[in-house]
Backbone as CSV, one residue per row, in Angstrom:
resi,resn,N_x,N_y,N_z,CA_x,CA_y,CA_z,C_x,C_y,C_z
1,MET,-20.039,-76.444,-71.504,-20.753,-76.374,-72.755,-20.420,-77.586,-73.640
2,LEU,-19.145,-77.907,-73.735,-18.744,-79.076,-74.514,-19.326,-80.344,-73.895
3,ARG,-19.334,-80.406,-72.581,-19.888,-81.567,-71.875,-21.364,-81.750,-72.206
4,THR,-22.136,-80.674,-72.203,-23.557,-80.728,-72.538,-23.759,-81.194,-73.976
5,ALA,-22.934,-80.709,-74.890,-23.044,-81.116,-76.289,-22.760,-82.607,-76.453
6,ILE,-21.761,-83.109,-75.734,-21.414,-84.526,-75.810,-22.543,-85.383,-75.253
7,ILE,-23.100,-84.991,-74.135,-24.206,-85.741,-73.522,-25.417,-85.743,-74.451
8,THR,-25.726,-84.605,-75.051,-26.859,-84.516,-75.981,-26.630,-85.414,-77.190
9,PHE,-25.402,-85.393,-77.735,-25.078,-86.242,-78.880,-25.213,-87.713,-78.533
10,LEU,-24.689,-88.123,-77.394,-24.773,-89.528,-76.979,-26.217,-89.965,-76.754
11,ALA,-27.026,-89.116,-76.150,-28.439,-89.448,-75.932,-29.162,-89.621,-77.262
12,ALA,-28.908,-88.734,-78.208,-29.542,-88.847,-79.533,-29.076,-90.105,-80.251
13,ALA,-27.803,-90.425,-80.130,-27.280,-91.639,-80.774,-27.914,-92.889,-80.180
14,CYS,-28.108,-92.914,-78.878,-28.753,-94.070,-78.228,-30.185,-94.231,-78.703
15,LEU,-30.921,-93.142,-78.803,-32.307,-93.213,-79.273,-32.358,-93.670,-80.714
16,ALA,-31.469,-93.176,-81.564,-31.460,-93.590,-82.961,-31.127,-95.066,-83.082
17,THR,-30.178,-95.544,-82.302,-29.806,-96.950,-82.333,-30.965,-97.814,-81.857
18,GLN,-31.637,-97.398,-80.784,-32.748,-98.176,-80.259,-33.897,-98.244,-81.268
19,ALA,-34.156,-97.142,-81.982,-35.247,-97.124,-82.949,-34.980,-98.071,-84.111
20,ASN,-33.703,-98.306,-84.441,-33.358,-99.158,-85.568,-32.756,-100.482,-85.126
21,ALA,-32.935,-100.841,-83.884,-32.355,-102.077,-83.365,-33.144,-103.285,-83.859
22,GLU,-32.442,-104.384,-83.981,-33.072,-105.639,-84.404,-34.145,-106.047,-83.392
23,ILE,-35.336,-106.353,-83.903,-36.414,-106.825,-83.039,-36.812,-108.255,-83.360
24,GLY,-36.272,-108.797,-84.439,-36.590,-110.164,-84.823,-35.803,-110.583,-86.042
25,ARG,-36.107,-111.809,-86.501,-35.428,-112.351,-87.684,-36.417,-113.153,-88.523
26,VAL,-36.175,-113.134,-89.818,-36.947,-113.968,-90.738,-36.529,-115.412,-90.489
27,LYS,-37.489,-116.282,-90.266,-37.210,-117.714,-90.091,-37.413,-118.477,-91.394
28,ARG,-38.461,-118.109,-92.140,-38.757,-118.744,-93.424,-39.321,-117.692,-94.366
29,ALA,-39.034,-117.872,-95.632,-39.625,-117.003,-96.657,-39.664,-117.773,-97.966
30,SER,-40.724,-117.552,-98.722,-40.825,-118.182,-100.033,-41.593,-117.259,-100.959
31,GLY,-41.356,-117.440,-102.254,-42.030,-116.609,-103.239,-41.598,-115.161,-103.128
32,ASP,-42.498,-114.275,-103.515,-42.238,-112.839,-103.488,-42.459,-112.327,-102.065
33,ALA,-41.362,-112.175,-101.303,-41.444,-111.725,-99.907,-40.284,-110.777,-99.644
34,PHE,-40.608,-109.603,-99.105,-39.543,-108.649,-98.837,-39.900,-107.735,-97.675
35,ILE,-38.889,-106.988,-97.240,-39.013,-106.042,-96.139,-38.772,-104.648,-96.708
36,GLU,-39.668,-103.727,-96.436,-39.455,-102.329,-96.801,-38.871,-101.622,-95.592
37,ARG,-37.704,-100.981,-95.801,-37.031,-100.294,-94.693,-36.401,-99.006,-95.229
38,ALA,-36.843,-97.888,-94.704,-36.266,-96.577,-95.056,-36.184,-96.387,-96.568
39,GLY,-37.252,-96.726,-97.266,-37.322,-96.517,-98.700,-36.650,-97.588,-99.550
40,ALA,-36.071,-98.596,-98.921,-35.407,-99.676,-99.661,-36.194,-100.966,-99.505
41,ARG,-36.028,-101.870,-100.487,-36.638,-103.203,-100.420,-35.543,-104.222,-100.185
42,ILE,-35.729,-105.038,-99.167,-34.768,-106.077,-98.822,-35.460,-107.416,-99.016
43,ASP,-34.835,-108.312,-99.768,-35.411,-109.646,-99.947,-35.470,-110.357,-98.601
44,ALA,-36.625,-110.917,-98.280,-36.772,-111.682,-97.039,-36.146,-113.056,-97.263
45,ALA,-35.238,-113.401,-96.404,-34.575,-114.709,-96.454,-34.263,-115.105,-95.024
46,PRO,-34.180,-116.392,-94.744,-33.870,-116.815,-93.375,-32.627,-116.110,-92.839
47,GLY,-32.765,-115.569,-91.623,-31.655,-114.886,-90.973,-31.647,-113.381,-91.132
48,VAL,-32.416,-112.844,-92.077,-32.463,-111.396,-92.264,-33.128,-110.767,-91.046
49,THR,-32.542,-109.686,-90.546,-33.084,-109.036,-89.353,-34.306,-108.189,-89.695
50,VAL,-35.155,-108.022,-88.690,-36.345,-107.185,-88.784,-36.187,-106.085,-87.744
51,ASP,-36.453,-104.852,-88.153,-36.325,-103.695,-87.274,-37.687,-103.063,-87.030
52,ALA,-37.786,-102.289,-85.953,-38.998,-101.519,-85.706,-39.209,-100.582,-86.894
53,ASN,-40.433,-100.375,-87.262,-40.851,-99.529,-88.377,-40.677,-100.180,-89.743
54,ASP,-40.271,-101.439,-89.809,-40.224,-102.151,-91.085,-41.641,-102.464,-91.542
55,VAL,-41.782,-102.687,-92.845,-43.043,-103.134,-93.431,-42.763,-104.472,-94.099
56,LEU,-43.545,-105.479,-93.744,-43.384,-106.833,-94.277,-44.396,-107.015,-95.403
57,VAL,-43.898,-107.374,-96.594,-44.749,-107.411,-97.780,-44.562,-108.736,-98.505
58,THR,-45.680,-109.326,-98.924,-45.636,-110.546,-99.730,-46.473,-110.353,-100.986
59,GLY,-46.049,-111.021,-102.054,-46.785,-110.993,-103.317,-47.746,-112.161,-103.396
60,ALA,-48.262,-112.405,-104.598,-49.281,-113.442,-104.809,-48.811,-114.828,-104.387
61,ASP,-47.522,-115.105,-104.518,-46.996,-116.424,-104.138,-46.093,-116.348,-102.908
62,GLY,-46.127,-115.244,-102.190,-45.199,-115.025,-101.082,-45.732,-115.438,-99.726
63,LYS,-44.813,-115.888,-98.882,-45.097,-116.207,-97.475,-43.846,-115.868,-96.685
64,MET,-44.045,-115.559,-95.397,-42.913,-115.202,-94.555,-43.232,-115.527,-93.107
65,SER,-42.243,-116.021,-92.369,-42.374,-116.274,-90.927,-41.285,-115.496,-90.205
66,ILE,-41.680,-114.826,-89.127,-40.771,-113.998,-88.342,-40.833,-114.455,-86.885
67,THR,-39.687,-114.504,-86.221,-39.638,-114.712,-84.777,-39.027,-113.461,-84.158
68,PHE,-39.731,-112.884,-83.184,-39.297,-111.654,-82.534,-38.514,-111.977,-81.259
69,ILE,-37.805,-110.977,-80.743,-36.933,-111.207,-79.588,-37.697,-111.526,-78.305
70,ASP,-38.996,-111.267,-78.271,-39.799,-111.658,-77.102,-40.442,-113.031,-77.311
71,ASN,-40.077,-113.701,-78.410,-40.579,-115.017,-78.801,-41.986,-114.981,-79.413
72,SER,-42.483,-113.799,-79.777,-43.701,-113.724,-80.586,-43.350,-114.249,-81.967
73,ARG,-44.345,-114.842,-82.634,-44.114,-115.377,-83.976,-45.223,-114.940,-84.915
74,PHE,-44.825,-114.499,-86.094,-45.759,-114.088,-87.139,-45.592,-115.009,-88.331
75,SER,-46.715,-115.382,-88.934,-46.727,-116.034,-90.244,-47.584,-115.160,-91.136
76,ILE,-46.990,-114.688,-92.221,-47.650,-113.749,-93.110,-47.965,-114.465,-94.411
77,GLY,-49.235,-114.405,-94.826,-49.681,-115.095,-96.030,-49.483,-114.267,-97.282
78,PRO,-49.909,-114.816,-98.420,-49.767,-114.131,-99.712,-50.547,-112.814,-99.761
79,GLU,-50.051,-111.917,-100.627,-50.707,-110.626,-100.875,-50.943,-109.852,-99.583
80,SER,-49.930,-109.768,-98.729,-50.077,-109.111,-97.429,-49.150,-107.911,-97.303
81,ARG,-49.562,-107.003,-96.435,-48.747,-105.837,-96.074,-48.938,-105.620,-94.576
82,VAL,-47.864,-105.841,-93.806,-47.912,-105.772,-92.338,-46.870,-104.760,-91.870
83,THR,-47.312,-103.792,-91.076,-46.404,-102.772,-90.560,-46.025,-103.077,-89.118
84,LEU,-44.777,-102.858,-88.793,-44.295,-103.016,-87.419,-44.179,-101.613,-86.837
85,ASP,-45.272,-101.142,-86.264,-45.384,-99.747,-85.863,-44.637,-99.400,-84.584
86,ARG,-44.609,-100.330,-83.652,-43.952,-100.037,-82.365,-43.534,-101.359,-81.736
87,PHE,-42.292,-101.410,-81.280,-41.811,-102.588,-80.568,-40.809,-102.144,-79.523
88,GLU,-41.160,-102.364,-78.270,-40.271,-102.094,-77.144,-40.308,-103.325,-76.260
89,PHE,-39.136,-103.772,-75.821,-39.086,-104.984,-75.006,-37.909,-104.933,-74.052
90,ASN,-38.202,-105.168,-72.778,-37.168,-105.270,-71.754,-36.964,-106.758,-71.491
91,SER,-35.817,-107.283,-71.876,-35.579,-108.725,-71.762,-35.453,-109.195,-70.318
92,THR,-35.252,-108.283,-69.391,-35.166,-108.656,-67.976,-36.545,-108.777,-67.350
93,THR,-37.384,-107.754,-67.550,-38.714,-107.743,-66.925,-39.795,-108.326,-67.827
94,HIS,-39.497,-108.474,-69.114,-40.437,-108.930,-70.148,-41.552,-107.924,-70.400
95,GLU,-41.402,-106.706,-69.924,-42.378,-105.659,-70.199,-42.090,-105.049,-71.562
96,GLY,-43.140,-104.530,-72.180,-42.944,-103.878,-73.459,-44.243,-103.473,-74.110
97,ASP,-44.126,-103.044,-75.345,-45.252,-102.651,-76.194,-45.003,-103.201,-77.583
98,PHE,-46.060,-103.720,-78.198,-45.933,-104.266,-79.543,-47.184,-103.873,-80.307
99,GLU,-47.029,-102.989,-81.281,-48.153,-102.554,-82.107,-47.840,-102.842,-83.561
100,THR,-48.780,-103.513,-84.208,-48.637,-103.951,-85.584,-49.858,-103.503,-86.376
101,GLY,-49.672,-103.271,-87.653,-50.794,-102.949,-88.523,-50.882,-103.960,-89.654
102,VAL,-52.089,-104.419,-89.941,-52.311,-105.292,-91.091,-53.133,-104.480,-92.086
103,GLU,-52.457,-103.993,-93.130,-53.136,-103.172,-94.127,-53.937,-104.033,-95.095
104,LYS,-53.377,-105.223,-95.429,-54.097,-106.165,-96.279,-53.454,-107.527,-96.108
105,GLY,-54.209,-108.571,-96.464,-53.684,-109.926,-96.402,-53.986,-110.635,-95.098
106,SER,-53.120,-111.594,-94.764,-53.367,-112.412,-93.571,-52.136,-112.469,-92.675
107,LEU,-52.408,-112.561,-91.382,-51.367,-112.632,-90.372,-51.804,-113.609,-89.294
108,ALA,-50.999,-114.637,-89.065,-51.213,-115.555,-87.941,-50.181,-115.201,-86.880
109,VAL,-50.635,-115.123,-85.625,-49.767,-114.672,-84.539,-49.782,-115.676,-83.402
110,ILE,-48.612,-115.942,-82.865,-48.468,-116.603,-81.566,-47.755,-115.573,-80.701
111,SER,-48.448,-115.080,-79.686,-47.881,-114.000,-78.883,-46.758,-114.522,-77.992
112,GLY,-45.853,-113.620,-77.656,-44.692,-113.964,-76.846,-44.761,-113.355,-75.458
113,GLN,-43.597,-113.023,-74.937,-43.478,-112.575,-73.553,-44.136,-111.228,-73.291
114,ILE,-44.158,-110.338,-74.282,-44.787,-109.030,-74.070,-46.250,-109.203,-73.702
115,ALA,-46.996,-109.996,-74.469,-48.427,-110.200,-74.205,-48.658,-111.028,-72.947
116,LYS,-47.737,-111.934,-72.639,-47.891,-112.731,-71.414,-47.713,-111.872,-70.173
117,GLU,-46.807,-110.899,-70.237,-46.551,-110.011,-69.105,-47.710,-109.043,-68.885
118,ALA,-48.239,-108.493,-69.979,-49.343,-107.525,-69.902,-50.207,-107.689,-71.147
119,PRO,-51.362,-108.326,-71.021,-52.197,-108.619,-72.190,-52.539,-107.398,-73.046
120,ASP,-52.631,-106.216,-72.462,-52.961,-105.023,-73.246,-51.760,-104.444,-73.976
121,ALA,-50.579,-105.025,-73.808,-49.363,-104.469,-74.389,-49.183,-104.822,-75.861
122,MET,-49.974,-105.745,-76.378,-49.875,-106.117,-77.787,-51.179,-105.760,-78.489
123,LYS,-51.050,-104.978,-79.579,-52.221,-104.538,-80.337,-51.975,-104.727,-81.823
124,VAL,-53.048,-105.040,-82.539,-52.981,-105.164,-83.991,-54.058,-104.260,-84.576
125,ARG,-53.625,-103.371,-85.467,-54.529,-102.423,-86.105,-54.830,-102.907,-87.524
126,THR,-56.096,-102.817,-87.913,-56.518,-103.084,-89.286,-57.122,-101.782,-89.813
127,PRO,-57.480,-101.717,-91.089,-58.075,-100.481,-91.598,-59.381,-100.087,-90.883
128,THR,-60.050,-101.042,-90.238,-61.336,-100.725,-89.618,-61.390,-100.936,-88.112
129,SER,-60.330,-101.469,-87.499,-60.396,-101.736,-86.061,-59.015,-101.840,-85.430
130,ILE,-58.999,-101.840,-84.094,-57.785,-102.101,-83.327,-58.090,-103.276,-82.416
131,LEU,-57.269,-104.307,-82.492,-57.483,-105.508,-81.691,-56.489,-105.560,-80.546
132,GLY,-56.990,-105.753,-79.334,-56.127,-105.997,-78.189,-55.955,-107.494,-78.048
133,VAL,-54.739,-107.926,-77.865,-54.456,-109.356,-77.796,-54.791,-109.881,-76.407
134,ARG,-55.696,-110.831,-76.326,-56.072,-111.449,-75.059,-55.670,-112.912,-75.010
135,GLY,-55.485,-113.500,-76.166,-55.098,-114.911,-76.220,-53.674,-115.041,-76.698
136,THR,-53.268,-116.263,-76.927,-51.891,-116.462,-77.355,-51.780,-116.781,-78.837
137,ARG,-52.873,-117.206,-79.487,-52.851,-117.534,-80.909,-54.089,-116.949,-81.574
138,PHE,-53.848,-116.306,-82.713,-54.979,-115.779,-83.475,-54.557,-115.517,-84.913
139,ILE,-55.564,-115.362,-85.771,-55.350,-115.099,-87.193,-56.186,-113.883,-87.582
140,ILE,-55.603,-113.011,-88.383,-56.298,-111.836,-88.879,-56.253,-111.888,-90.401
141,GLU,-57.377,-111.584,-91.029,-57.405,-111.509,-92.483,-58.100,-110.212,-92.879
142,VAL,-57.436,-109.449,-93.726,-57.965,-108.168,-94.196,-58.062,-108.244,-95.712
143,ASP,-59.280,-108.007,-96.241,-59.483,-108.033,-97.699,-59.030,-106.727,-98.307
């Protein structure tokens, strides 16, 4: 019984750690740029980590660039709100899933290893559509 409880606890701890694991880092930020995480606002600055389920937000003068662990790169323009809905990546096989939402503003993307391994593995959702990534570079703008 104790053994089962320990195994269950360890499995839950691994899942919690994986859900909040670093998936990327801020490379550049200027103006009003921050990360919303678990109800808190974190100023975006070079080196700040990005986790799955974070929301990337910029104000009227804000910009932010992120590099993810699969080498995908995001550039987020002013007045934007971008959600990191799902990110899974196996660094050995390069397989994974990457789902992002652009609620408003602009997002320029250079896809990384996840999309190169399986083109359907990277998706971007907007308020009116879901885009499957087929190329390596694209820009999305949501009014």
